[in-house]
C-alpha positions as CSV (number, residue, x, y, z in Angstrom):
1,M,-0.2,0.1,-0.2
2,A,1.7,3.3,-0.7
3,S,1.2,6.5,1.2
4,S,0.0,8.4,-1.2
5,P,-2.2,11.5,-0.2
6,S,-4.6,11.2,-3.4
7,M,-5.4,7.5,-2.5
8,S,-9.1,6.9,-2.5
9,H,-10.6,4.8,0.8
10,Y,-11.3,1.9,-1.2
11,E,-7.5,1.9,-2.8
12,V,-6.4,2.1,1.1
13,L,-8.4,-0.7,1.7
14,G,-7.6,-2.5,-1.3
15,L,-11.3,-3.0,-2.4
16,K,-13.5,-2.3,-5.5
17,R,-16.1,0.3,-5.2
18,S,-18.8,-2.6,-5.3
19,A,-17.3,-4.1,-1.8
20,T,-20.4,-4.7,0.3
21,G,-20.0,-3.9,3.9
22,A,-19.2,-7.1,5.5
23,E,-16.1,-6.5,2.6
24,V,-14.9,-3.5,4.0
25,K,-15.4,-4.5,7.5
26,K,-13.1,-7.4,6.8
27,A,-10.4,-5.7,5.1
28,Y,-10.4,-3.2,8.0
29,R,-9.7,-5.5,10.6
30,K,-6.6,-7.5,8.4
31,L,-5.2,-3.8,7.8
32,A,-5.9,-2.5,11.3
33,L,-3.7,-5.2,12.8
34,K,-1.2,-4.9,10.0
35,W,-0.3,-1.3,10.5
36,H,-1.0,-1.1,14.4
37,P,1.7,0.8,15.4
38,D,2.1,-1.4,18.9
39,K,2.5,-4.6,16.3
40,N,4.1,-2.9,13.7
41,K,7.4,-1.2,14.2
42,D,7.7,0.6,10.6
43,P,8.0,4.0,10.8
44,D,4.9,4.7,8.2
45,A,2.9,2.6,10.8
46,P,0.9,5.0,12.6
47,E,0.3,6.9,9.3
48,R,-1.1,4.1,7.3
49,F,-3.0,2.9,10.9
50,R,-4.7,6.3,10.7
51,Q,-5.5,5.9,6.7
52,V,-6.9,2.4,7.3
53,A,-9.1,4.2,10.4
54,T,-10.5,7.2,8.4
55,A,-11.4,5.0,5.0
56,F,-13.4,2.7,7.4
57,A,-14.8,5.2,9.4
58,V,-16.2,6.6,5.8
59,L,-16.9,3.1,3.9
60,G,-18.1,1.5,7.2
61,D,-20.9,4.2,7.5
62,D,-23.6,3.9,4.9
63,E,-24.6,7.3,5.0
64,R,-20.9,8.9,5.1
65,R,-20.2,6.2,1.8
66,A,-23.1,7.1,0.1
67,T,-21.9,10.8,0.6
68,Y,-18.5,9.9,-0.3
69,D,-19.4,7.8,-3.5
70,A,-21.8,10.9,-4.7
71,S,-18.8,13.2,-4.3
72,G,-16.9,11.2,-6.8
73,G,-14.5,10.1,-3.8
74,R,-13.9,13.7,-2.3
75,H,-13.3,13.5,1.3
76,E,-15.9,15.7,3.7
77,G,-13.3,18.3,3.9
78,G,-13.8,19.4,0.2
79,S,-10.2,19.1,-0.9
80,G,-9.9,15.2,-1.5
81,H,-6.9,15.4,0.8
82,P,-6.9,12.8,3.6
83,D,-6.0,15.2,6.1
84,D,-9.3,17.1,6.0
85,V,-11.0,14.3,8.0
86,D,-9.5,13.3,11.2
87,P,-11.4,10.5,12.6
88,Y,-10.0,11.8,16.0
89,D,-11.4,15.4,15.6
90,V,-13.5,15.6,18.8
91,R,-14.6,19.3,17.9
92,S,-16.7,18.5,14.5
93,P,-20.1,17.7,15.0
94,R,-20.3,14.2,14.2
95,P,-16.5,12.6,14.5
96,L,-15.1,9.5,12.7
97,S,-14.7,6.9,14.4
98,P,-13.3,3.2,13.6
99,F,-16.1,2.3,15.8
100,P,-19.5,3.5,14.4
101,C,-22.0,1.7,16.2
102,L,-19.7,3.0,19.5
103,A,-20.1,6.2,18.6
104,E,-23.8,6.4,18.4
105,R,-24.2,5.0,22.3
106,R,-24.8,7.6,24.9
107,R,-24.8,6.4,28.5
108,P,-28.5,7.0,30.5
109,P,-29.2,10.5,32.5
110,H,-27.6,9.4,36.0
111,G,-30.5,7.8,38.2
112,S,-33.0,7.0,35.4
113,L,-32.4,3.6,36.1
114,K,-34.0,2.4,39.0
């Protein structure tokens, strides 16, 4: 996997545009294990892991994937550069998460469970 700013999310995960949600998830898991900085001592591992996480955050969510595909593969930031979308930016109204199912969970108010 070349580390190029012009790579699409599909290229980062090694997928075709017709990939299913299960294929996206499988590719993400495989590459996340390969490029995780704790497991891979390559100096490029943190950046590649971030690219994989960002690609999964977009392609793993049906709404974001539809927006990404409709924009011709341009990122939410608009310029098409991967740094425009930061999966760890907590200031964004809906931060990208490599675990979208956890991002939507909210804790119940204190005392609401009796």
